[in-house]
C-alpha positions in Angstrom: 36.9 -5.1 16.3 37.0 -3.5 12.8 33.6 -5.1 12.0 32.0 -3.6 15.1 33.4 -0.1 14.2 32.1 -0.5 10.6 28.7 -1.5 11.8 28.6 1.4 14.2 29.6 3.9 11.5 26.9 2.4 9.1 24.3 2.7 11.8 25.2 6.4 12.4 25.1 7.1 8.7 21.5 5.6 8.5 20.4 7.7 11.5 21.9 10.9 10.1 20.2 10.3 6.7 16.8 9.7 8.3 17.1 12.8 10.4 17.2 15.0 7.2 14.4 13.1 5.5 11.8 15.4 7.1 11.6 19.0 5.8 9.3 22.0 6.2 6.8 22.8 3.4 6.1 26.5 2.9 2.5 27.6 3.8 0.6 30.9 3.7 1.7 31.4 7.4 5.5 31.3 7.2 5.7 31.1 11.1 4.0 27.7 11.1 4.9 25.5 8.1 3.8 21.9 7.8 6.3 19.0 7.6 6.8 16.7 4.7 8.0 13.3 6.0 10.2 10.7 4.4 7.1 8.8 3.2 6.1 11.9 1.2 3.1 12.6 3.3 2.6 16.1 4.7 1.5 16.7 8.4 -2.2 17.3 9.0 -1.3 20.1 11.4 0.9 23.1 11.1 1.3 23.7 14.9 1.6 21.6 18.0 -1.9 20.6 19.1 -1.4 21.6 22.8 1.2 24.3 23.0 0.4 25.8 19.6 4.2 26.1 18.9 5.9 25.4 15.6 6.4 21.7 14.7 9.8 20.0 15.3 11.6 18.1 12.6 13.3 15.9 15.1 10.1 14.3 16.4 8.6 11.5 14.4 4.8 11.8 13.6 2.0 9.7 14.8 -0.3 8.4 12.1 -4.0 8.9 12.5 -6.2 7.3 9.8 -3.0 7.0 7.6 -2.1 10.7 7.9 0.8 12.1 9.9 0.3 14.4 12.9 3.4 16.4 13.9 4.6 17.4 17.3 6.7 20.2 18.9 
């Protein structure tokens, strides 16, 4: 039982660390910054493609031609 609890805690720690790996990068338009991801690449877009809303740090990107595209 202790091993299962330790594994659960380790998994939660990894998930928490990866959630903070993405951060906003300042741009000329402070309302719509780009995102820098854990792999050090910066999103191609600064807004959601459809809704034109700011990007969301909690949503993982999709890579197009090796470059990340962020979502809202």
